C-alpha positions, 0 to 999 in steps of 0.5 A, a space after each residue: 500500499 502506497 499511502 503518498 500515491 492516488 493512481 488513475 488506472 485507464 485502459 480501452 477505447 474512449 469518445 471525444 470529451 471534456 472534463 474540467 480539471 476540477 470537479 467541484 465545477 460540476 453541479 452535482 444531483 442526487 447519488 444512488 447505487 451503480 445498480 439504480 442508473 439506467 446505464 447498469 447492467 447485470 454483469 452476471 445477467 448479460 454478455 458484452 456484445 462482440 462489437 464492443 470486444 475491442 481492448 488495447 493490449 501491448 504485443 510484441 509489435 508494440 513500441 514507443 514511436 513518440 512522447 513528449 519531453 517531460 516523459 522521461 522514457 531512458 529512465 524506464 523503471 527507475 521510478 522512486 516507488 514502483 521501480 519496474 519494467 513498463 512503467 516510465 517516469 514523467 513530470 507534471 508541470 504541463 501537458 505530458 504524453 506518450 505515443 505507442 503502437 500496435 496496441 491492437 487491431 480494428 477494421 483492417 488497420 494497426 491501432 496506435 493510441 496517445 495518452 495524454 496527462 494533464 495535472 490541475 497542479 504540479 507534483 509538489 512537497 509541502 514545502 512547494 517545491 517540485 519533486 518531478 525529479 524524484 520519478 514520483 509519476 508514472 505511466 505504463 506500458 508493456 504489462 502496465 499498459 494504460 496504468 497511470 499513477 500521479 503523486 496526490 499533491 497535484 490533486 486531480 487530473 485529466 486523462 485522455 487516451 486517443 487512437 489512430 490507425 496505421 497510417 497515423 490517422 485518427 480512427 474510431 473504435 468500439 470497445 469497453 473501458 474497465 474501471 477495477 479496483 474502485 475504493 474510497 478516495 479516487 472520484 471520476 467524472 466522466 462524459 456521458 457522451 461515451 458511455 453506452 452501458 455500465 456493467 457491475 454485479 447488483 446489490 445483491 449479488 451472492 458470492 461463496 454464500 455471502 452477500 457481497 454487494 457493489 460499492 460503486 456509487 454514481 451520480 448524473 447530471 447532463 453532462 457527466 457520470 460522477 462515479 465513487 466507492 464507499 469502502 476502503 480496499 482493505 474491507 472488500 474480500 479479496 482486495 484488490 480483485 473484489 469484484 465489488 469494486 469493479 465497473 466496466 463500461 462499453 462505447 461505440 465508434 469513439 476517438 478517444 476517451 478522457 475523463 478527471 480523476 480527483 482525490 477525495 480531501 477526506 482520504 489520507 491516500 488513494 491505491 488504485 491499481 489495474 488488473 494487467 491481464 483485463 481479467 473482468 467480470 461480465 462475459 463478452 460475446 466472441 468478436 469475429 476473427 479479423 483478416 489481415 490484408 498485405 501487400 507483399 511489394 518487394 521480395 527479397 532473400 529475406 522476405 517473409 510472405 505470409 497468410 494472416 488473421 487474427 482473433 481476440 478471445 476476450 477474458 471469461 471468467 472460469 463458470 463463463 468457459 462454455 463454448 467449443 471454440 474453433 475456426 474453419 480455414 479455406 485458402 486454395 493456393 496457385 500451382 505456383 505458391 506452396 503454403 506452409 503450417 499454420 502457425 500460432 502465437 498470442 500478443 507477446 510473440 509467445 508461441 500458442 501452438 499448444 493451446 490448439 489442434 490443428 488439421 487439414 484436408 484437401 487444402 481446407 483446415 480446421 484449428 480448434 482449442 485443445 481444453 476451453 477452459 485453459 486460462 491461456 487461451 482468455 484474455 489474449 490476442 492470437 495469430 494465425 499465420 502460415 508461410 508461403 513459398 515459391 514453386 518452380 512452376 511459373 505463374 500464369 500471368 493472366 492471374 496478375 493484375 496491374 496495380 501500383 506499377 507492379 503484378 499482383 496476385 491475390 492470394 485470399 482465404 476464408 475463416 469462420 469462428 465456431 463458438 458451439 452455437 448457431 453463431 459463425 463469424 466469418 471474415 476473408 484475409 488477403 496477401 497481395 504478392 507483386 510478381 513483377 521482378 526487375 534484373 539488373 544487368 551489370 557489365 564488369 571489367 573482368 581485370 578490375 571487377 568495376 563497371 565499365 564506364 560510359 555505357 553506350 545508350 543502347 546496352 540494356 541494363 534492367 530488364 522486367 521479368 516474373 517471379 517463378 519465370 526464367 530471366 528475361 532472355 538477353 544476350 551479351 551486349 557488344 560493347 566498344 573497346 570491350 569483348 565478352 567474357 563470360 558471365 555470372 551466374 553461369 547458369 543464369 538462362 536457366 534459372 528462375 527468378 526468385 526475387 524482386 531484383 535480380 542481378 547478373 554480371 557480364 564479364 568483358 576484356 578490355 581491348 587496346 585498339 590504335 586507329 588512324 584518321 580518315 580523310 574522306 571528301 565533303 558527303 561521303 558515304 563511308 559505308 562504301 568502304 571495302 574491307 582493305 579500306 577499312 582495315 588500313 585505318 586499324 594499326 594493332 588491336 591487342 586482348 591483353 598481350 595477345 594481338 589480333 590479326 584476323 579478324 572481320 571489320 565492317 562498319 557499324 555506324 557511318 560517318 556524318 559527312 556533311 559538314 567540314 571538321 575542324 578543332 572544334 567540329 569532329 566526325 567519326 564512324 564506328 568500326 565493328 571487329 569480329 575475330 577468335 583468340 583460342 577458341 573465344 568469340 572476339 567482338 567489339 566496335 570502336 570509333 575511328 576519327 575523320 576527317 572531313 575535306 572539302 573534295 571536289 565540291 561547289 560551295 555557295 553562301 549566303 546572307 552576305 557570306 563570301 564564300 572565297 574567303 576560308 573564314 566565311 561559311 557556306 550554306 549548301 555545298 554539292 561535291 563529286 564521288 565516284 562510287 566502286 564502280 568508277 560510277 560519278 555521283 553528287 552529294 548536298 551538305 552544309 559544307 562548313 556550317 551547323 544546321 540553320 533552321 531559321 536564317 533566311 538565305 538573304 535575311 535582308 530581303 523579305 520578297 520572294 523570288 529566287 535566289 539559287 537554282 541548281 539545274 542538272 543536265 543530263 547530257 546522255 539524254 541530249 542529241 549529239 551535234 552542234 547543230 542540237 546544242 543543248 540551251 542554257 540561260 543565265 537568269 532564274 527559271 521557273 521553279 518546275 524547270 530546275 533540281 533545287 530552288 532556294 528563294 530569298 526567305 529559304 534556309 539551308 535547312 530547307 536547301 538540304 531537305 530539298 536535295 534530300 527529297 529530289 534523292 530519297 530514293 538513291 539513298 542521298 545520291 544524285 547518280 550523275 555522268 562524266 560530261 554532265 552539267 551542272 548550272 548553278 544560279 546565285 542571285 547576289 555576286 562573289 556567293 559560289 566557290 570551288 574546290 578541286 582535291 581539296 584545294 581552294 576556294 577558287 572563285 570561278 567568276 573572278 574578273 568575268 562578266 557573269 557574276 551569276 551563274 556558272 556551268 560545270 562540266 563534271 569530270 573525272 578531276 573534279 568540277 571544271 566550268 565552262 566559258 561559254 556564259 563567261 564572254 564580253 560581248 563586243 558591239 558589232 559595226 556592220 555595213 548597212 548594206 550588209 543588214 537587209 536581210 537575215 542571210 546577210 546577217 548570217 554571212 557576216 557572223 560567219 566571216 567575221 568569227 566569234 573573235 569580232 563579236 567577243 572579247 576571248 581571253 588568249 591564257 585560256 585554251 578552254 576557249 578554244 571550244 567555243 564556236 558560233 553557232 548563228 542568231 538566235 534573234 536578229 537585230 533590225 533589217 536595213 540598220 541605216 548608218 549610226 542606227 543600232 539595234 540588238 540581237 542575239 547570238 549563239 555560242 556554243 562549247 564541246 563539252 569533250 573531245 571524246 563525244 559530240 555534245 554541246 551547249 549553247 549560250 545567247 549573248 545580245 549584241 548590239 549591231 550599229 551601221 555603217 556607211 555609205 550614208 547614200 549611193 547607187 547600187 551597181 548599174 548595168 550597160 546600156 545595150 542597143 543590140 545591133 540595128 540595121 543601116 538604114 536611110 533614114 533616121 533611127 530612134 533604137 530603144 534599149 534591149 533590157 526592159 528591166 534596166 533600173 537605178 537603183 538608189 540605196 539610202 543610207 541615211 537615218 534621217 531621209 531628205 530629198 535628192 536628185 540624179 543628173 546624167 551626161 555623156 562622158 564623149 560621142 559615140 566612137 568605135 574604134 578599130 585599130 588605132 583608128 576612131 570612128 565616130 558615128 556622128 549625130 548619135 544622140 542618147 536621149 531619156 523619154 519620160 512620158 511626155 517629156 524627152 531629155 537629151 543628153 549630153 557632156 553637159 550635166 542635166 536632171 534626169 530624177 528626183 525623189 522627194 520622199 526617198 526610202 532605204 532602197 529606191 528602184 528607178 525603172 522606165 517601163 513601156 515607151 519610156 526609158 534610154 533611147 539611141 537617135 542615129 542619123 541615116 547612112 552613118 553607121 558603119 557595118 561591122 563597127 561597135 559603137 560606145 560611150 559612158 554616161 556619167 550619173 551624178 547622185 545630188 542630196 539637196 538642197 
């Protein structure tokens, strides 16, 4: 008996209530014996319902999970008056609390409990000094769970017991709460809200032939029940175990139990104990078993998979132990699982299998209590569990469900509690097992046993599988500069997966590979390299001290040859080798540096870049290559510029006119002979007439993509022929450069008139610029007479030669292949003197001496007419035939009726002119040295009614007021020239003649 303490012993579940820390503040009502209360039930006649059987109990899984700083957990068992295990001292200066886990199981959740205690005054000695440091206040755990002792100097205390689920969230439970050893000196104030019923013996209870009535009184008001006892412990039969001082309260769906306890002023001490074994008087209905639902997310070699249910068998007094207790279990499993035997432990972890008999038939198990009278059966939680192992039969994947990122199998069972009457309480239990496994693959250097660094992204380091299935199929990976040697475990391919995480190690040997840089032209397809070309890039291959010389080599990854390499930009190709060494396969791949140069390329700039300078960036390049059959082809690339999807070729020009155009001429499809020459042009063409077309707003990326689309079916290559022609038009000047055998850049248009277009002939030695469109034409002076017909123009071009029409460089032998090819369009006919007119003339260039293919190109040429300004065309002789000798006067008409005068007036601005005529001498006939004059003979012109006699003095014979370029003067009919001969003057056999002189005069 401890005289300086009063104690509060509390157990089980409670409702939220508020109680004043000083009981005197509550208005009192009439006090009655407990059996007279409306809350009372006779514990000898009434059972506590199975719905109210939850009772907190310390188990082997229980532990302290948190506490306030005034709870001295480290001083457990060191209390001044109760130095026992499970009793922890605490202070009383402020509210203190302690939280413990796993004190029961309710609604498929483990229950945690928080115990809070707040005294009205700190514990102190007679002088008012705190005595907390003397460890005089105790809270109980383990066998003393819920028992609280507080020094009587604190006067009263408010006690709260709160319940939480296994996620530490508040939970409502239903159960019973025992007030045992209620003796004089202690008074409880209990909120009526959480109390359902109060069980105790009656006032007429008989024990051992004597009346031993309940000694508890209750006072009820609107909010509280005030409970006290009328007797001292030493006055009771059986003392602390007396049934007269016990009251059990039931509650339903409460989160906390809360009440206030106070020492009585007229009592020198309080000694309130608690039944640590939870032995109470009322008979309690058996609750249903509780099936455990658990999820096994991960399985390791230390994992234990089980099926489990629990059963609380409440304390029954000896005379209440009348029912048989047994369970029927049906928990079938799949072939991939092997269930073990059922095991039984109580809340302390003690093996309790001896209390039960267990039989299993056809997968169904019956468990029975061997002796229903045994004390060890009652007031305990029992945990029934059986272990589950994996068999070697693979799980049927169709039985698994996708859940939380895994593949789960639900193993379920039912359990029925039989208690010897019609009551059959049934529940289910479930264990969900995740069969999804991850197999981690480790790639180790056999010599160092360390992971190989910088594994390629393609190497799989993890694969998914299923427990009980074989390892997922994965062949050893090829790792650069390493070769596979062995696997650990060696028989992994034949093993079954046992755990959620499995590990396989591949061991590799480090190869020493020396290689040298390869130089290739821009855009080259390195996959076309021959075995010899590839082996030339390898200097040596060793595994340890063993050199490997006999091996197959191939290209695993081609080099990126779309850009020129330099100090800041590199390229490489990946080579794979395969060989054997001492019967072991050697297989790996490695990188070889590739130097990308210009080779034979035509390069274009853009956005003002001068590609003829080594620092200038190109936006597009065409490079010439030759395949293994010596067949040429072209590739497209950026050149020395990085990928640009945004910057237009001409960022200063928002128009959509052509910026680049590339024309391809397949000369094999063109006719032969200079007369069938193919015409080319230096100006932009319709986009449908060119191979590539880029506008001002096109980007380099779009230019290259256009090329790729054109050659999609030919692996990115434009197949061409030698002597074919590529024409490139560029709007701005200085935007083409040419490389030959990586030498350059050469400006093909330098110092030439055409600064925009170049036609390149494709040859074995590279691109050769053609010259036909790079001549400077001359202004051609042509006699006006030679412009009177197209034939005359043709004749002039043929006779004069192209040297008279163009400035032909003399220092380039290629110009010798250029010849004239006639007119495309003629200038004006009948050019006047100093009059100019343009025409277009063709020149042609032969592509090769070995073929007869030509290109032709037209130039605009200015023609200027030259003198004379005006002139007689050739005048035919006047012929009067052989007249007869007659005796009379004769008028003889000239014999040529078509005789005419032709005046060509080449003046640009024509004015009137006239013709005069005279004879230079009389008609004469010369015989030897003798001159015979035809005396009296006269030449005269008849013009309509007018007759003009010509003598040796000029006379006007014709006037032209509105002349044309060609002016024909002709007399018809009886008009024209006549010879008048006197009679008998003509001598036989003599030929007479004279000269007529015509004078053309321009007026005035």
